[in-house]
C-alpha positions in Angstrom: -4.2 6.3 -16.7 -6.0 3.0 -17.6 -8.8 3.2 -20.1 -12.1 1.3 -20.4 -14.4 0.8 -23.3 -18.2 0.8 -23.4 -20.1 -2.4 -24.1 -23.1 -0.7 -25.8 -21.7 0.6 -29.1 -20.5 -1.5 -32.0 -17.2 0.3 -32.0 -15.6 0.7 -28.5 -15.1 4.2 -27.4 -12.0 4.6 -25.2 -12.5 6.1 -21.7 -10.4 6.8 -18.7 -11.7 5.1 -15.6 -13.0 8.4 -14.3 -14.8 9.3 -17.6 -16.3 5.8 -17.7 -17.6 6.1 -14.1 -19.1 9.5 -15.1 -20.8 8.0 -18.1 -22.3 5.2 -16.0 -23.5 7.9 -13.5 -25.2 9.8 -16.3 -27.1 6.7 -17.3 -28.0 6.0 -13.7 -29.3 9.6 -13.2 -31.7 9.1 -16.1 -32.8 5.6 -15.1 -33.4 6.4 -11.4 -34.4 10.0 -11.4 -35.6 10.8 -15.0 -32.8 13.4 -15.2 -31.1 13.9 -18.5 -27.6 15.1 -18.0 -24.3 15.3 -19.7 -20.9 14.9 -18.1 -17.8 17.0 -18.5 -14.5 16.4 -16.9 -15.5 18.7 -14.1 -19.2 18.8 -13.7 -22.6 17.4 -14.7 -24.9 19.6 -16.8 -28.7 19.1 -16.8 -30.3 18.8 -20.2 -33.8 18.1 -19.0 -35.8 17.0 -15.9 -38.3 14.5 -17.3 -39.8 13.5 -14.0 -39.2 16.0 -11.2 -41.3 14.0 -8.7 -38.6 11.3 -8.9 -36.0 13.7 -7.6 -35.4 13.0 -3.9 -35.6 16.6 -2.6 -38.3 17.9 -5.1 -41.4 19.4 -3.5 -44.0 20.8 -5.8 -45.8 23.9 -4.8 -49.6 23.3 -4.5 -51.5 24.3 -7.6 -48.2 25.2 -9.4 -48.3 25.5 -13.2 -45.6 23.7 -15.3 -43.6 26.9 -15.5 -43.7 27.5 -11.8 -42.8 23.8 -11.1 -39.6 24.2 -13.1 -37.8 26.2 -10.4 -38.2 23.6 -7.6 -37.2 20.9 -10.1 -34.1 22.8 -11.0 -33.2 23.3 -7.4 -33.7 19.6 -6.6 -31.7 18.6 -9.7 -28.8 21.0 -8.6 -28.8 19.5 -5.1 -28.6 16.0 -6.5 -25.7 16.9 -8.9 -23.9 18.9 -6.2 -23.9 15.9 -3.9 -22.9 13.6 -6.7 -20.0 15.8 -7.6 -18.8 15.9 -4.0 -19.0 12.1 -3.7 -17.2 11.6 -7.0 -14.4 13.9 -6.0 -13.9 12.0 -2.8 -13.8 8.7 -4.7 -11.3 10.1 -7.2 -9.2 11.7 -4.5 -8.9 8.4 -2.6 -8.1 6.5 -5.7 -11.2 4.1 -5.5 -12.6 4.7 -9.0 -11.5 1.2 -10.2 -12.9 -0.4 -7.0 -16.3 1.1 -7.6 -16.3 0.1 -11.3 -15.2 -3.5 -10.5 -17.8 -3.9 -7.7 -20.4 -2.4 -10.0 -19.6 -5.0 -12.7 -19.9 -7.8 -10.1 -23.3 -6.6 -8.9 -24.6 -6.0 -12.4 -23.5 -9.5 -13.4 -25.1 -11.0 -10.3 -28.4 -9.2 -11.0 -28.4 -10.3 -14.6 -28.3 -13.9 -13.3 -31.0 -13.1 -10.8 -28.8 -13.5 -7.8 -29.1 -11.5 -4.7 -26.1 -9.2 -4.6 -25.2 -7.4 -1.4 -22.1 -5.7 -0.2 -20.8 -5.0 3.3 -21.3 -1.2 3.3 -20.7 -1.1 -0.4 -20.7 2.6 -1.2 -24.3 3.2 0.0 -24.6 6.4 -2.1 -22.7 6.8 -5.3 -23.1 3.3 -6.7 -26.9 3.9 -6.3 -26.6 6.0 -9.4 -25.1 2.9 -11.1 -27.2 -0.2 -11.6 -25.4 -1.7 -8.7 -27.6 -1.1 -5.7 -28.2 -2.9 -2.5 -32.0 -3.4 -2.1 -32.6 -0.4 -4.4 -32.7 2.1 -1.5 -32.4 5.7 -2.6 -29.8 7.1 -0.1 -30.6 10.7 -0.8 -34.3 10.2 -0.1 -33.5 8.6 3.2 -30.6 10.7 4.3 -27.9 8.0 4.3 -24.5 9.4 4.7 -21.8 8.8 2.1 -19.1 9.8 4.7 -19.7 6.6 6.7 -18.4 4.6 3.8 -15.7 6.7 2.2 -14.0 9.5 4.0 -11.4 11.4 2.0 -8.7 10.4 4.5 -9.5 6.7 4.1 -6.7 4.5 2.7 -8.5 1.2 2.2 -11.5 0.6 0.0 -15.0 0.6 1.5 -16.0 -2.6 3.2 -12.5 -3.4 4.4 
């Protein structure tokens, strides 16, 4: 397997492509949803939900105390992570991990130069957890389907 290194630390930490994508997803979960999570080789584990109102499926009970609000927040976080795991498994199964990492790099670079970056059906869901995002639309909040872009039977990358 090919390996990648992070750019943020002074000493590069080696990653497999899959582990690097998971690390980027963890960063994106925090940035977009206020969800602190850790990644294992199989799953994501929630450490804390800092802003449950930012979770796409979170609905607070009226007049709920902080303790009572934890359960809907946990449920919303679990739904988000379950969907993320499903999409990640499809991407890994189809062999498109490198494709998503490369496209994400292009989009992040374009945005850093203040250029409008768009992709023809560029992974409408999963890359949303990465900084690479068309128009910053939250696909979970608006019910956009991941399967229209990347079915597990697909043999060519999304957009082709």
